[in-house]
VMD Tcl script that draws the C-alpha trace (Angstrom):
set ca {
  {37.29 83.02 113.28}
  {38.51 79.64 112.09}
  {42.24 80.40 111.78}
  {44.41 77.30 112.10}
  {47.78 78.98 112.19}
  {48.22 82.16 114.19}
  {51.85 83.40 113.98}
  {51.17 85.84 116.84}
  {51.20 82.89 119.27}
  {54.99 82.96 119.04}
  {55.14 86.70 119.71}
  {52.96 86.99 122.78}
  {55.73 87.31 125.39}
  {59.39 88.25 125.57}
  {60.22 84.75 126.77}
  {58.59 83.11 123.74}
  {60.14 85.65 121.38}
  {63.57 84.83 122.82}
  {62.86 81.12 122.60}
  {61.99 81.26 118.90}
  {64.46 83.91 117.77}
  {66.28 82.91 114.59}
  {69.24 85.27 114.94}
  {71.57 85.45 117.92}
  {74.41 87.84 118.64}
  {77.03 87.61 121.37}
  {79.88 89.95 122.44}
  {82.42 87.38 121.21}
  {81.20 88.00 117.65}
  {81.96 91.72 117.87}
  {85.29 93.26 116.90}
  {86.02 96.69 118.33}
  {87.94 99.05 115.98}
  {90.15 101.30 118.14}
  {92.34 104.30 117.39}
  {95.77 104.64 118.99}
  {97.97 107.74 119.14}
  {101.44 108.49 120.49}
  {102.09 109.59 124.04}
  {100.90 108.75 127.54}
  {97.64 109.47 129.34}
  {96.15 110.99 126.19}
  {92.50 110.92 125.18}
  {91.49 112.79 122.03}
  {87.80 113.07 121.21}
  {86.76 112.57 117.61}
  {84.11 115.20 116.89}
  {82.48 113.29 114.06}
  {82.21 110.09 116.14}
  {80.58 110.92 119.50}
  {81.82 108.63 122.24}
  {84.84 107.42 120.24}
  {88.36 108.65 121.01}
  {91.97 108.23 120.04}
  {93.88 106.80 123.01}
  {97.55 106.62 123.88}
  {98.65 102.98 124.32}
  {98.45 103.05 128.13}
  {94.84 104.27 128.14}
  {93.91 102.01 125.25}
  {95.02 99.05 127.37}
  {92.60 100.13 130.11}
  {89.75 100.42 127.61}
  {90.51 97.00 126.19}
  {90.59 95.54 129.69}
  {87.08 96.92 130.27}
  {85.88 95.52 126.93}
  {87.24 92.07 127.71}
  {85.34 92.09 131.00}
  {82.18 92.56 128.90}
  {83.04 89.66 126.60}
  {84.53 91.58 123.66}
  {87.87 89.89 122.98}
  {88.79 90.98 119.44}
  {90.20 94.36 118.51}
  {91.16 96.02 115.22}
  {93.91 98.61 115.66}
  {94.25 101.79 113.61}
  {97.17 104.18 114.26}
  {96.91 107.96 114.13}
  {100.38 108.84 112.86}
  {101.96 112.26 113.30}
  {101.92 114.25 110.08}
  {105.70 114.62 109.94}
  {106.04 110.81 109.75}
  {103.89 110.52 106.64}
  {105.74 110.11 103.34}
  {104.90 109.24 99.75}
  {106.30 105.72 100.26}
  {104.74 105.31 103.73}
  {108.04 104.18 105.25}
  {106.68 104.42 108.80}
  {104.19 101.66 107.95}
  {106.86 98.99 108.39}
  {108.94 100.59 111.13}
  {109.31 97.81 113.76}
  {109.67 100.48 116.45}
  {106.63 102.44 115.28}
  {103.44 103.21 117.12}
  {101.43 100.23 115.86}
  {104.02 97.44 116.40}
  {104.83 98.74 119.88}
  {101.13 98.88 120.77}
  {100.57 95.35 119.47}
  {103.47 94.03 121.55}
  {102.17 95.71 124.67}
  {98.60 94.48 124.21}
  {99.62 90.88 123.45}
  {101.86 90.85 126.54}
  {99.04 92.16 128.71}
  {96.12 90.32 127.06}
  {97.57 87.17 125.49}
  {94.15 85.57 124.99}
  {92.77 88.55 123.04}
  {92.69 88.65 119.24}
  {94.61 91.60 117.82}
  {93.88 92.51 114.20}
  {96.07 94.98 112.34}
  {95.26 97.07 109.29}
  {97.44 96.65 106.20}
  {97.11 99.72 103.97}
  {99.20 102.79 103.28}
  {96.68 105.57 103.85}
  {97.38 106.23 107.58}
  {101.09 106.58 106.75}
  {100.90 108.20 103.30}
  {101.41 111.90 102.65}
  {99.05 111.39 99.70}
  {96.27 109.83 101.79}
  {95.81 106.93 99.39}
  {95.98 103.20 100.08}
  {98.81 102.77 97.62}
  {101.85 104.46 96.12}
  {100.95 107.40 93.90}
  {102.80 108.18 90.67}
  {101.54 110.91 88.33}
  {98.07 110.63 89.83}
  {97.89 106.85 89.41}
  {97.80 104.31 92.24}
  {100.51 101.74 91.54}
  {99.36 98.19 92.28}
  {102.44 95.94 92.25}
  {104.80 98.48 93.79}
  {102.32 99.01 96.62}
  {102.20 95.28 97.34}
  {105.93 95.28 98.10}
  {105.28 97.71 100.95}
  {102.17 95.85 102.11}
  {104.29 92.70 102.46}
  {106.74 94.55 104.71}
  {103.86 95.94 106.77}
  {102.25 92.54 107.28}
  {105.51 90.87 108.29}
  {106.34 93.69 110.72}
  {102.89 93.40 112.29}
  {103.23 89.62 112.59}
  {106.64 90.02 114.21}
  {105.03 92.36 116.75}
  {102.47 89.68 117.67}
  {99.41 90.39 115.54}
  {97.05 87.42 115.40}
  {95.40 88.50 112.14}
  {96.53 90.97 109.49}
  {93.79 92.70 107.54}
  {94.72 94.09 104.11}
  {92.21 96.87 103.44}
  {93.94 98.39 100.42}
  {92.12 96.55 97.59}
  {95.26 96.07 95.48}
  {95.04 93.09 93.12}
  {97.01 90.05 94.28}
  {98.01 91.37 97.65}
  {96.50 88.52 99.70}
  {98.56 85.87 97.93}
  {101.73 87.93 98.22}
  {101.18 88.56 101.93}
  {100.37 84.89 102.61}
  {103.55 83.78 100.85}
  {105.67 86.29 102.76}
  {104.18 85.39 106.13}
  {104.74 81.69 105.51}
  {108.33 82.25 104.39}
  {109.01 84.17 107.62}
  {107.55 81.38 109.74}
  {104.21 83.07 110.53}
  {102.03 80.28 109.21}
  {99.62 80.72 112.13}
  {98.94 84.42 111.47}
  {95.56 84.77 109.79}
  {94.46 87.06 106.97}
  {91.17 88.93 107.13}
  {90.77 90.30 103.62}
  {88.73 93.41 102.92}
  {87.41 91.59 99.86}
  {84.30 93.62 99.04}
  {85.32 97.10 100.12}
  {83.20 99.65 98.35}
  {84.07 103.26 97.49}
  {81.67 104.73 100.02}
  {80.56 108.07 101.40}
  {80.29 106.45 104.84}
  {84.04 106.52 105.60}
  {84.23 110.24 106.37}
  {84.43 110.11 110.19}
  {87.09 107.38 110.06}
  {89.27 109.51 107.81}
  {88.73 112.38 110.23}
  {89.91 110.16 113.08}
  {93.17 109.30 111.32}
  {93.52 112.46 109.22}
  {93.91 110.09 106.28}
  {91.61 111.52 103.60}
  {93.10 111.43 100.08}
  {94.87 114.65 99.17}
  {93.46 114.46 95.65}
  {90.81 112.55 93.75}
  {89.02 109.55 95.21}
  {89.58 105.82 95.68}
  {87.34 104.52 92.92}
  {90.15 102.96 90.89}
  {90.75 100.39 93.62}
  {87.68 100.32 95.89}
  {84.55 98.75 94.41}
  {81.68 100.42 92.59}
  {78.54 100.43 94.75}
  {76.46 99.44 91.71}
  {78.09 96.00 91.55}
  {77.31 92.79 93.42}
  {78.66 89.91 91.28}
  {82.06 91.56 91.45}
  {82.02 91.02 95.22}
  {81.79 87.25 94.71}
  {84.70 87.32 92.30}
  {86.84 89.40 94.68}
  {86.08 87.16 97.66}
  {86.75 83.95 95.76}
  {90.06 85.32 94.49}
  {91.10 86.26 98.03}
  {90.19 82.83 99.39}
  {92.19 81.12 96.64}
  {95.14 83.34 97.53}
  {94.97 82.37 101.20}
  {92.46 84.60 102.97}
  {91.01 83.00 106.11}
  {88.13 85.48 106.45}
  {86.53 87.79 103.87}
  {84.90 91.11 104.65}
  {82.15 93.34 103.32}
  {82.54 97.06 103.97}
  {80.35 99.04 104.66}
  {77.65 96.86 106.20}
  {74.24 98.52 106.34}
  {74.08 99.68 102.73}
  {75.45 96.31 101.60}
  {73.36 93.76 103.51}
  {72.61 92.09 100.18}
  {76.33 91.65 99.55}
  {76.83 90.06 102.97}
  {74.02 87.62 102.21}
  {75.39 86.91 98.74}
  {78.90 86.14 99.99}
  {77.52 83.94 102.75}
  {75.86 81.81 100.06}
  {78.77 81.71 97.64}
  {81.99 81.42 99.66}
  {83.23 78.72 101.99}
  {84.87 80.99 104.55}
  {83.75 83.12 107.49}
  {82.23 86.45 106.43}
  {82.95 89.63 108.38}
  {81.09 92.91 108.01}
  {82.30 96.39 108.95}
  {79.64 98.62 110.53}
  {81.59 101.73 109.51}
  {82.11 105.14 111.04}
  {79.44 106.93 108.98}
  {76.83 104.34 109.96}
  {77.77 104.81 113.61}
  {77.79 108.60 113.33}
  {74.33 108.75 111.70}
  {72.71 106.95 114.62}
  {74.55 109.07 117.17}
  {73.58 112.28 115.36}
  {69.93 111.27 115.07}
  {69.88 110.32 118.75}
  {71.41 113.67 119.75}
  {68.74 115.45 117.70}
  {65.99 113.52 119.48}
  {64.92 111.79 116.27}
  {65.19 108.20 117.49}
  {66.17 105.94 120.36}
  {69.89 105.39 119.80}
  {70.10 102.13 121.71}
  {67.19 100.57 119.83}
  {68.62 101.74 116.50}
  {72.03 100.26 117.40}
  {70.53 96.91 118.36}
  {68.33 96.72 115.26}
  {71.22 97.65 112.98}
  {73.64 95.09 114.39}
  {71.05 92.33 114.35}
  {70.26 93.14 110.71}
  {73.95 92.68 109.84}
  {74.05 89.37 111.70}
  {70.76 88.27 110.12}
  {72.16 88.99 106.66}
  {74.85 86.40 107.32}
  {77.83 88.08 108.98}
  {79.79 85.71 111.21}
  {81.50 88.64 112.92}
  {80.95 92.40 112.98}
  {83.49 95.19 113.28}
  {81.61 97.99 115.01}
  {82.27 101.10 117.07}
  {79.22 100.03 119.04}
  {81.03 96.90 120.29}
  {81.36 97.93 123.94}
  {77.95 99.63 124.04}
  {76.32 96.57 122.47}
  {78.11 94.21 124.85}
  {76.73 96.18 127.78}
  {73.25 95.89 126.28}
  {73.63 92.15 125.75}
  {74.76 91.66 129.32}
}
mol new
graphics top color blue
foreach p $ca { graphics top sphere $p radius 0.5 }
foreach p [lrange $ca 0 end-1] q [lrange $ca 1 end] { graphics top cylinder $p $q radius 0.2 }
display resetview
């Protein structure tokens, strides 16, 4: 046949496919979300997230050391707080001697070249399980921000490189940036959960932290999954208020949002490959329905291809091993 252009020429060997690949992913672009709990020499399996555990700080340090050896150098910390420390005003969230600040200090002392990212939201510390203060069933925006400011400053004092407000309160990025600057933490970055959708895919994460809302849902502050233009508006607002990086969460059901933000904002775009997305692949693999490794690789490359500059994923260590 007289065919001038045959696209299959560039697919005929692994070497040529690698040579002409448009999308590349390295371990340094992966951020590993990790769960920390009180105590020593403690490993607690999370049933809904096979292969993922809560670790006491000493064991977490060992896991992070192993990840760094594989090229993963960025870590997002999430504390599993004892139930008796949770209150309606989430006072433990800004306790300088609490689990999270102490863990940050230890990790930065041991791994000074790593990037430690801390979560700024009330739900792990709240007896109500919401990301903000609750009053008569309503989530209070401005009153919540006052606590978020204290959290962010406490985390910066502990040594956090980047604080990541995940609460979705209006105006919180600007307030946190102002407070950090006033306290002398001008070099602490802000990774804003700008387009965080009210999603069914957060279930295993809430199981890991025992942080599910005690009533209702989070739809008055997290975004409606039917909306895309709203994501642009949220991200642009956060950038104007001082965000260094904007995030889309979840990732796989929102690849279009990642691509949209990449086109419309002049800042790095992060994507969170969330717990439910991780758990689905692990469950399907356990049931013999698919090859888990191949599904992991395809999923993460799809997120990168959509435009993510960095990916938070529970697959970080597993993917780094694959890439090596």
